[in-house]
C-alpha positions in Angstrom: -15.3 16.8 27.6 -16.6 13.4 27.5 -14.7 10.3 26.6 -17.4 7.8 27.9 -19.4 5.3 25.0 -22.9 5.4 24.9 -25.1 2.6 25.5 -25.6 2.1 22.0 -21.6 2.6 21.0 -21.1 -0.4 23.5 -23.3 -2.7 22.4 -22.1 -1.8 18.7 -18.5 -2.7 20.0 -19.7 -5.7 21.9 -21.2 -6.8 18.6 -18.5 -6.4 16.2 -16.1 -7.7 19.1 -18.0 -11.1 19.1 -18.0 -11.4 15.0 -14.3 -11.2 15.1 -13.6 -14.0 18.0 -16.6 -16.1 16.2 -16.4 -15.5 12.1 -13.1 -13.8 11.5 -10.4 -15.6 13.9 -10.7 -18.7 13.1 -10.3 -18.6 9.7 -7.9 -15.5 9.2 -4.8 -17.7 9.2 -6.5 -20.1 6.7 -7.1 -17.4 4.1 -3.9 -15.4 4.6 -1.9 -18.8 3.6 -4.5 -19.5 0.3 -5.1 -15.5 -0.4 -8.3 -16.1 -1.3 -11.1 -13.5 -1.0 -13.0 -14.5 2.2 -16.5 -13.8 0.4 -18.3 -16.0 2.6 -16.9 -13.7 6.0 -17.5 -10.9 4.1 -21.4 -11.7 3.5 -22.0 -12.4 7.1 -20.9 -9.1 7.9 -23.4 -7.8 5.5 -26.2 -10.4 6.9 -25.3 -9.0 10.4 -25.5 -5.3 9.3 -21.7 -4.7 9.8 -21.1 -3.6 6.7 -21.8 -0.5 4.8 -22.3 1.3 8.1 -22.2 4.9 7.1 -24.9 4.5 4.9 -27.6 7.4 6.4 -30.8 6.0 7.4 -33.0 7.7 4.7 -31.5 5.5 2.4 -31.7 2.6 4.0 -28.6 2.2 6.2 -28.3 2.2 9.7 -26.8 6.1 9.8 -23.5 5.3 12.0 -21.5 7.6 12.0 -17.3 7.5 11.4 -16.8 7.2 15.5 -19.2 4.3 15.6 -17.3 2.7 12.2 -14.1 2.9 14.3 -15.2 0.9 17.3 -16.0 -1.6 14.9 -12.8 -2.0 12.5 -10.7 -1.7 15.6 -12.4 -5.2 16.7 -12.5 -6.6 13.4 -8.8 -5.8 12.7 -8.0 -7.3 16.0 -8.7 -10.8 14.8 -7.6 -9.9 10.9 -6.1 -7.0 9.7 -6.8 -7.9 5.8 -10.5 -8.9 6.2 -11.4 -5.8 8.4 -10.1 -3.9 5.5 -11.8 -5.7 2.9 -15.5 -5.5 5.3 -14.6 -1.8 5.7 -14.0 -1.2 2.0 -17.8 -0.8 0.8 -17.7 2.3 3.5 -14.6 3.7 1.7 -16.6 3.0 -2.2 -19.8 4.4 -1.0 -18.8 7.1 0.7 -18.0 9.6 -2.3 -21.8 8.8 -3.1 -22.6 9.7 0.7 -21.0 13.1 0.4 -21.3 14.2 -3.1 -24.1 12.0 -5.1 -27.7 13.5 -5.8 -31.0 12.0 -4.5 -31.3 10.2 -7.1 -27.7 8.2 -6.8 -28.2 8.2 -3.3 -31.3 5.9 -3.2 -30.1 3.6 -6.6 -26.9 2.7 -5.1 -26.9 3.1 -1.4 -30.0 1.4 -1.4 -28.6 -1.4 -3.7 -26.0 -2.2 -1.0 -28.3 -2.1 1.8 -31.0 -4.2 0.4 -28.9 -6.6 -1.7 -25.3 -8.2 -0.8 -23.1 -6.4 -3.0 -19.6 -4.8 -3.6 -18.4 -0.9 -4.1 -14.9 -0.2 -4.1 -12.6 3.2 -4.3 -10.1 4.0 -7.2 -8.1 6.8 -7.4 -4.3 5.1 -7.6 -2.6 4.0 -10.8 0.2 2.0 -11.4 2.4 5.0 -11.6 0.6 7.2 -9.0 -0.2 6.6 -5.3 -0.5 9.9 -3.5 0.5 12.2 -5.8 -3.8 12.0 -6.7 -3.5 15.3 -9.0 -1.1 13.4 -11.3 -3.3 10.8 -12.2 -3.6 9.5 -16.3 -6.8 7.7 -16.4 -8.8 9.9 -18.8 -12.5 10.9 -18.9 -13.8 12.3 -22.3 -16.8 14.2 -22.6 -19.3 12.6 -24.8 -22.8 14.8 -24.8 -24.1 13.9 -21.5 -21.9 11.4 -21.2 -18.2 10.7 -20.5 -15.5 7.6 -22.1 -13.1 6.5 -19.4 -9.9 5.3 -20.4 -7.3 4.2 -18.3 -5.8 1.7 -15.4 -6.2 1.6 -11.7 -3.7 0.1 -9.6 -4.1 -1.5 -5.7 -7.9 -1.2 -5.7 -9.3 -3.3 -2.6 -11.9 -5.4 -3.0 -11.5 -4.8 -7.4 -11.7 -8.3 -8.0 -15.2 -8.7 -7.0 -16.6 -5.6 -7.0 -20.2 -4.8 -8.5 -19.3 -1.1 -8.5 -16.4 1.3 -8.3 -16.0 4.9 -7.7 -13.6 5.7 -10.3 -11.7 9.0 -10.2 -10.4 10.1 -13.8 -9.2 13.5 -15.8 -10.2 15.4 -18.5 -6.2 16.3 -18.9 -3.7 15.4 -16.7 -2.1 18.2 -17.6 -5.0 20.3 -15.5 -4.1 18.7 -12.4 -6.4 18.5 -9.7 -8.7 21.2 -11.6 -9.0 18.6 -14.1 -10.5 15.6 -12.2 -13.9 14.2 -12.2 -15.9 11.3 -10.1 -17.3 8.5 -11.9 -20.1 5.5 -10.5 -18.5 2.5 -12.4 -20.3 -0.7 -12.9 -17.9 -3.2 -13.5 -20.4 -5.3 -15.9 -20.2 -2.6 -18.4 -18.5 -3.3 -21.4 -14.5 -2.1 -21.4 -14.0 -2.8 -17.6 -11.5 -5.6 -17.3 -11.2 -6.9 -13.7 -7.3 -8.2 -12.7 -5.9 -10.9 -10.9 -5.4 -10.8 -7.1 -1.8 -9.4 -6.9 0.1 -11.5 -4.2 1.1 -9.4 -0.9 3.5 -9.0 2.0 0.7 -9.1 4.4 -2.8 -8.2 4.6 -3.7 -11.1 2.3 -7.3 -12.1 2.6 -7.7 -8.4 1.5 -8.3 -9.0 -2.9 -6.0 -6.3 -4.7 -6.4 -6.2 -8.1 -5.6 -3.4 -11.1 -8.8 -2.3 -12.9 -8.1 -2.1 -16.6 -11.1 1.1 -18.1 -10.9 0.9 -22.3 -13.7 2.7 -24.0 -16.0 2.9 -20.4 -19.0 4.8 -21.6 -20.9 6.8 -18.1 -24.9 7.7 -18.4 -25.1 11.0 -17.4 -26.9 9.2 -14.1 -23.6 8.2 -12.8 -21.6 11.2 -13.3 -20.7 11.8 -9.7 -18.2 14.6 -10.2 -17.9 16.6 -13.2 -14.4 17.4 -13.8 -13.2 20.4 -11.7 -14.9 18.9 -8.5 -13.6 15.3 -8.6 -10.2 15.8 -6.6 -12.5 18.2 -3.3 -14.9 15.3 -3.2 -11.8 12.7 -3.3 -10.1 14.8 -0.1 -13.1 14.9 1.9 -13.7 10.9 1.2 -10.1 10.4 2.5 -10.7 12.5 5.7 -13.6 10.8 6.3 -12.3 7.6 5.9 -8.7 7.6 7.4 -9.5 7.4 11.1 -10.6 4.2 10.4 -7.0 3.1 9.2 -6.2 4.5 13.0 -8.7 2.5 14.2 -7.1 -1.0 11.9 -3.7 0.4 13.3 -5.2 0.1 16.5 -6.7 -3.4 16.5 -3.9 -5.1 14.9 -1.5 -3.3 17.5 -3.8 -4.2 20.6 -3.9 -8.2 19.3 0.0 -7.8 19.3 0.1 -6.6 22.7 -1.9 -9.3 24.1 -0.5 -12.0 22.9 2.6 -10.7 23.9 1.3 -10.2 27.2 0.2 -13.7 27.2 3.3 -15.4 25.9 5.4 -13.2 28.0 3.7 -14.4 31.4 3.7 -18.1 30.7 7.8 -18.1 28.8 10.2 -18.9 31.3 14.1 -17.9 31.1 16.4 -18.2 33.6 14.1 -19.8 36.5 11.2 -17.3 35.7 8.4 -15.5 33.5 9.9 -12.9 31.2 7.0 -10.9 32.0 9.2 -10.5 35.2 12.1 -9.1 33.6 11.9 -4.9 33.3 12.9 -4.8 30.0 10.1 -6.6 28.9 7.9 -4.9 31.1 9.0 -1.9 29.7 8.3 -3.2 25.9 4.7 -4.0 27.2 4.6 -0.3 28.8 5.2 1.2 25.6 3.1 -0.7 23.6 0.1 0.1 25.6 0.8 3.5 26.3 0.7 3.9 22.6 -2.1 2.3 21.6 -4.2 4.4 24.2 -2.9 7.3 22.5 -3.6 6.1 18.9 -6.8 5.4 19.7 -7.6 8.8 21.5 -6.3 10.9 18.4 -8.8 8.5 15.7 -11.5 8.9 18.0 -10.5 12.4 18.1 -10.6 12.7 13.8 -13.5 10.7 14.0 -15.4 12.9 16.2 -14.7 15.7 14.8 -16.4 14.0 11.1 -19.4 13.5 12.8 -19.4 17.1 14.4 -19.3 17.9 10.6 -15.9 20.0 11.7 -12.5 19.9 9.2 -10.4 16.7 10.1 -8.2 16.8 7.6 -5.4 17.7 10.2 -6.8 15.5 12.9 -6.7 12.4 9.8 -3.4 13.4 9.1 -2.2 12.8 12.8 -4.3 9.6 13.7 -3.1 8.2 10.7 0.1 9.1 10.8 1.0 7.9 14.4 -1.5 4.9 14.1 0.3 3.2 11.7 3.5 3.8 13.3 2.2 2.5 16.7 1.0 -0.5 14.7 4.3 -1.2 13.3 6.3 -0.6 16.2 3.7 -2.6 18.2 4.3 -5.5 15.8 7.8 -5.6 15.8 8.2 -5.5 19.1 5.4 -8.3 19.6 7.7 -10.6 17.2 10.8 -9.4 19.5 9.2 -10.7 22.7 8.6 -13.8 21.0 12.1 -14.5 20.1 12.5 -17.1 17.7 9.0 -18.6 17.7 7.4 -14.8 16.6 9.5 -15.6 13.3 7.3 -18.5 12.8 4.1 -19.0 10.3 2.6 -20.7 13.2 2.5 -17.8 15.5 -0.3 -14.8 15.4 2.4 -12.4 15.8 4.3 -12.8 12.7 1.1 -12.2 10.4 0.1 -9.1 12.4 3.7 -8.1 11.8 3.5 -8.6 7.9 -0.1 -7.2 8.0 1.0 -3.9 10.1 3.6 -2.8 7.5 0.5 -2.0 4.7 -1.1 0.7 7.3 2.1 3.0 6.6 1.5 2.7 2.8 -2.0 3.1 1.8 -4.7 6.0 2.0 -1.7 8.0 1.9 2.1 7.0 2.9 3.0 8.3 6.2 5.3 10.5 4.0 2.6 12.1 2.7 0.6 12.6 6.4 3.9 14.3 7.9 3.6 17.0 4.8 0.2 17.7 5.7 1.2 18.2 9.4 4.4 19.9 8.4 2.6 22.2 6.2 -0.4 23.2 8.8 2.6 23.8 11.5 4.2 26.1 9.4 1.5 28.1 7.5 -1.7 27.7 9.3 -1.0 27.2 12.8 -1.6 30.1 15.3 1.8 30.8 17.0 1.4 31.9 20.6 5.1 32.8 21.4 5.8 36.2 19.5 8.9 36.0 16.9 12.2 36.3 17.9 12.7 38.3 15.0 10.5 41.1 15.8 11.7 41.9 19.6 13.1 45.3 20.1 17.0 44.4 20.7 17.8 48.0 21.7 
């Protein structure tokens, strides 16, 4: 077992850190205040090959694994979680094509994303459905070799600026997961209406919209998964992208910790720096140990995905744990800053707002715990014999 990064990974991490400090951090507050989409920053990420990290080399991409992507997004998230979400969203939108697309779809769509600056979003959530993917109501009606989509999608990251959206819809809501299919939707198609940006508490630089689909005709070549096959594709996609959410959390928490250490070493109370007080040292120690643990869980989940292993459980664990760490660390950072931590002019206030979303999107913390508990109670192999099977004579 080797936890050492390769030389290539070390260089990639350094490249991402340089990009984060040079391009993201200086404008993070500006985009948070204005809630504008940071298109210049996203385009710069594409130019510097930090977008579309997971596209295979045979389709023109760099062929980075999920662990590589986690190294990149941790650094970008440390500068601005919202922009990190929007930069990684192309990976999320393209992943169903990478996993389940045919050669023609991969060459056409993935090749286009590599060669041109284009955005692709991902759409499962709806106004009345989030983590319960099998409960979607957006309809996909078969018409010959084509499908016609009708319905609405909600919480779509980058949706207002996307050129393509991978949309999941059902042929019949009564069929639950057995009726779900997946489709590549060109947003210029007649009947596609992209909504206005939805104001949010945090990650305000990340564009979030509703998407309305009215009699949107999907040609045969854009059918990604026929009804009945889409649910599994969606779950595979989440398993491959959730570790990156863990990396977002680590980056966000890491910055909050660093800002806390810097402040605690300079802020004096009762004649000495507050860093000298044991109560502050305990907070910093808890931050550091939890961030390290979150990173290890995240890297394990990403490594399993890269090895072709089933990482559904490790993804759920890393996402649940790391999102709690991000929320806890940013909360403690605000506490260390005291009144200044509550001001918008200090960075920990923004990180605190940004962190909350991690416990909600890509499967809530509660959903992750349901996944974990089901495994623990039904699939986990116990070493200890049951007390109810012992001979009590």
